[in-house]
N, C-alpha and C positions, 0 to 999 in steps of 0.2 A: 504495502500501498504505499505511499504518497502523498502528503500532505503543505502545498504550497502557503506559508507564513509570510503573513504581512509584518515583518523586522519591524518595520520604521513609522509604523499607525501604535498611540495609545499617548497618553500623560510619560508614560516613564520606558518608551523608546529610545533606542532602539536596546542597551543594555538588557531591562527585566525584563524585554519578549526572548533575546536570545540565548539567555538565562534558564528562559521556561525549554523554551525547544532544549538545550541539554537536559536539561532535568526531567525530559519526558522520554529521553534515549532507552533507561530503564524499564521501559512498561512497552515498546517496538520490540519490534526479532526482527533478525538478523537481513533480512530483505525488507523490511520496513524503509521507507525514507522522508527528509523530511524537504525542504524545500525552504529553505529561508532568501528571499523575497527584499532589497534592497542594497544600500550605496554596497558596493564587494571591502571597500577599501576599510570600512568602518565597523561590516558586522564576522573581518579579517582578525581585526582589532581585536576586538570584543573576545571571539571565537579562544585567539592566543593566552589574554589576559589570563580565560577558565581552564583554558589547556585540552580545550577539547578539540583531537585529532578524525573523530569519530571518520570515518567516510558514508555511513550513515547520513550523513549531513552535510544538505548540496545547496552551495550558491549561486542567486540570480539576480546580478545586477539589476538592480533603477537606480536610476542617476537624480529620480527627484522624490517627492513625499509630497502626501496631506492631507495637512495640518489640520484640528482637531475643528478649527475655527473657520474653516474655508468653505464657501456654499457649496452643496455637493456637487451640481450637474455641471457648476461652471469647471471647477475645479475635474471632474473629472475627462472633463473636453480640452481644456487647456494646457493637463497633465500627460500626456499619456505614455510617458515615460516613468512615473511614479509609482513604487512602490502595488498602492491597490489597487492598478488598473492592469500593472504585470500576474497579476496572482488571480485575479478576476479572468482573465483571461485564458491562466495556466485550466483552471477552471474548468471552460468554455470545452466541448463539446467539436467545436469546431478549430482544435486548441490540433496543435501537430505532435505536442507530446505532453497529451493531458493531466493533470493530476486528479488522484479520486479524490481529493475535497479541497476545501479553501476558508483559512481562519485570519481575523485580523481582528485589531481591539482599537482599530481605527475611525474614525468620522463614522459615525454610522450609516448615517446618510447614504454620503459618499459608498459607505457599504452595501448598504441595497441598492440607489441608482447601479450601479457597477457590477455586484451581481446578478440583478434583471437585465441591465440590457446587453450582457459581455456571455451569462450564464444561457440566459431566456427563462422562461417559463417552462414548470411540469404541466402537460397536456390537462386540459379543466381547466389549471389554475388563474383565478382569475387580477387575479393581488397581492402578491410574496408575506408575509405578515411575521415578525420574530415571535418564537416560543421563548419565553423564559420562564426558568422549572424557579420556583418558592423552596426553600425547606420550610418547613412548619412543622410544630410540635404533634401533631396528625397525620405527620405525611408530608413530605412535598408536593408543591401542586403546576400544574404549568397556566402561563398565563401570557394568553395571546389574542389580540397583537400589544408588545409591547413598543413600538414606537417606529413601527417600518410605513406606518401608514394611518393619518392622522384622522382624513376627512374619507372613510372608505366608504364603500356603499352595504345597502341590504347583505348583497349576497360577498361583498368578498369577507363581513363579519360571520358567515352564514359557513364559507367557507376554514374561516381560520380554527371552528369553532370542530368540526371532521378532522382536519389536518393536524390539531396538534391531538386531538381523541386518537384520533394513530399513533402521537409522536408518546405518547404518557402509554400507550399502549406496550409497543414493541421498546419500545426503550427505560421506564420505569417499573417495566409488570404487570401495570395495574390489566386485571382481563378485561373489564367493562367500565371503561373511564367514564366519569356522573361528570355531566359535562352545566357548565351556568352560563348565564348572563352576565355580568354587568352593571348593577342600574342602581339610581338614589331609593329603591326601595323594593318592598317583593313583592307586594299587588301591581295584578295585571296590570290595571289602569297608569301606572306609573312610568317616565320616558318619554325621550324622544319620537318622534317618527321615525327615526334610523333607527333605535333598540325595538320599535316597537316591530317594523319588520321584522327586520334580522330576525325576531323572536318568534316569528311562523313560520321564518322556514327552520330556524332549527325545529323546532315541533313537527313541524310537515318531512326531515329529514328520515329515511328509512336506517330503524338497527340504530338508532341514535339514543343514551340514554340522558335525556336532557330533561332536568330537573326545572326550567326556569329562569327566575328573577335571580341571580343573591347581594345583598351588599357590600363592602369593600372590607370591613372585619369581619365577614363571614369567611373569607381566604381563609384565616388559621383560625379554623374551629375545624375542620375536618367537614366541611358543608360539601364540596365538589371540588374532585381531579383537575379538572379544566374550565381554566375563566375566560369566557368570550369579554374583548373589550377592544373599542377604535385607538388607534395607534397615541393619540396621545393622552387618553386616559387612563390606560396600562403604564404611561412612560412616566406617566404625575406619579398614578399607583405607585407601582415600580419605590422608585423614589425615595417614595413619603416613606414607604414600608422601612427601606432599607435606612437611611437617617436614624427613623423614631426606633429603629434598634437597636442602635450601635448607640446616644444618647443616651436611653431609658438603662442601659448595659453601666455605660460610664455612670451614670448618675447612682445606679445599685452598687456599685463597688463601691465611691467614692465615699455615699453617705456608712458603710457598713465599716470602712479604713477608719473613718473618725471615731463609730459607731466600737468599735474594737479588732486593733489589728490582727491580734494575732487571729479572732476570726477568720475571719477574712484570709491567712494564709493559708489556714488549714482548709478553707474551700476554692484552695484559686483549682484544684484538680479539676470539679468538678466544674467551676467557671470558664477550665479551657474544654472541655469534654461539652456544654452548651454553647460555649462559641463554635467551635468546629461546626457540630451539627447545626448548626443554623446560619453559618457563610457559605455565599455565593462563591467563593473561591474554590469552595469547596465542590462546585459543579461547573466550575468555567464559564464556557460561550455558551450564547444562546444560538439553535438553528434558523436563519432564513429561510422558513418553509414556505414551496410552493416554485420556489427555482430549480436547472435540471441538474442538478448535482449537488454538492453538497456545501453548502456555506455558514461558516459559523460568523459570531459576531460576537468580539467580549468583552467588558466593561472596559472602558475608553482609562480607566485607573489600574485594571491590571497589572501585578507583580509579577515574578515567576511560579510563583506556584498553580495563582489562577492559570495561566497560558497553559505548562502540566497538568493542568487539570484539564482543559479543552481540549487539549490536543487526545487524551484519553478517551471522551467519551464521543469526538469525533469520527476516532475509529472506529466506534460502537456505531453506532450513525450509518455509518461505510457499511460495516458486518451485517446490519439489521434489512439491510432494505429499505429505511425506512421510507422512500422516496415512491421504489413500485406499486408500497404500501396504499398511497397516498394517490396515489393515481386511478390502481383499484377501486379507491374506495368512491373516489371522486367521480369516477364511473358510475357506480352502482346507486351513488346517489341522484347522480344531474338528473333521471327522465320524472323526477318530485320537483327538484327544488332550482333546475338553470332556465331561465326563458327560451335560452340560447340553442336549450338541449329537451324545447319540447314541455319543460314544466310549467305548470301551474301556481308555482306554491309562491316563487322569486316575482316580484315587483318592482326591482330595481332595476 
């Protein structure tokens, strides 16, 4: 298996990204390869500092990089030799030297645009969506979309529910994932026109274990395995949850040390275990579901540990043939939900 990694993208690139690739080698097979896409001289210097000479690390030179604050579409058009664009091209079916998957912690909008533009979409997919796995005390929850499509149509949201259901089933081992839609209330009368119309499509999807609406707080109570949202709301909810969790942990241990420092030290092992179980770094990246290939987008603040975890999870996506299952699932559901396939339920 070969995975192309944009080593110039991310808040801590390229050092932490390259370190993560080196760390991931321990979980790769002898025949696997990581293609490090970025400035060759810079990458070689970092590898030299790390003493990394493993032949499973290949380098593809890219003379440019796309910044986190650049306009996604404009940057892709202007920087044809950027590490992100070259990475996406390597994931394209049209590439002369195609890799099995691509991964980046760079500009999310640019990752989505490049993935969609160069890798194209899977058969039947209208718009790709980012599926983030959120750790909770009741088990992992898949949130889709987490930022790819802030202004979706009802059918887009319905397809996010279907694709995320397939993803949860094949990667998390949930036999029949419970799918719910994020809303401001659980009552059927609440929500915008978009929310209500997408609910109708989800409810009409054959074989989908659709529960209806849930509120954001319910995501952490085990109410559903898959939560559907538009990219704007999904991304906002995700970042709010990350910030709140970090703030609560810091506040709790600050108060605990003030109350009893010895007790705080005794609880340190339990605290570390708790933090690990609820650390997004353990899950690494989030797949861009719906592109014709495997494209994984990592958190902009990713460190080496995050990248190593993302590479491990990327291998799983490829090995479990998630895309094949998505195409099959969407094709089976299309007659009931997709107007272009003759479905009557969708009004988008």
